[in-house]
C-alpha positions, 0 to 999 in steps of 0.5 A: 526523518522518513516521509512518504507520499502517495500518488496515482489514485483516481476514478476507475470503472469496475474491472479496471486497473490502477497503479498507486505509487509511493515515494519514500524519503530517508536513509536505508530505504532498502531495509524498510518494511513497506505496505499499503492499507486503506480506509473506506467510509464508515469502516476501520483501517484495513491492511492490504499488502506488505513487502519486506526488504527482501521482496517477500510479500503478503496480502489480504484475502480480499485482494489476493490475486488482484493486487500486486505490491512491489518496490524499487529500491534504487528509486525509493518507490513503492507500488501497488498494481490493482487489477480487476477492481471492484466497487468495494475497493473504493477507499482512501489508500495509504502508504506506510513504512517501518524500519523495525524488524518486527513490522513485516513479521506481523504481516499485512494486517499490521501495516496500519500500525507502521511508524510512518504513514502518508496522507493517502490517495483516493481510489473510487471504483464506479461505473 
């Protein structure tokens, strides 16, 4: 059974940076499609970024050029490097994983629907 656990959230000033990590337990990590989504208070879940088994990535327009998703297959860890943070980036951030071939083909917007999702880590951008 695959499990994911996020870490690295916190309070940061506008313009600052933060890196989220997600450890993934289970077999065949290197074959999984992985991603991040977020949920701000009063808003729907929003896919942020996805990365496939080959390392190809795609991003929501709202974070493109500021966020970078990466994976370390040897350590079974997913990362989200967030730069130039804005107050509107404030949300609970969730890591997600899916072994299916369809998952990554649907892009970042499908990440909230991945089969395994974590408990989330809070990111607050405020001065």
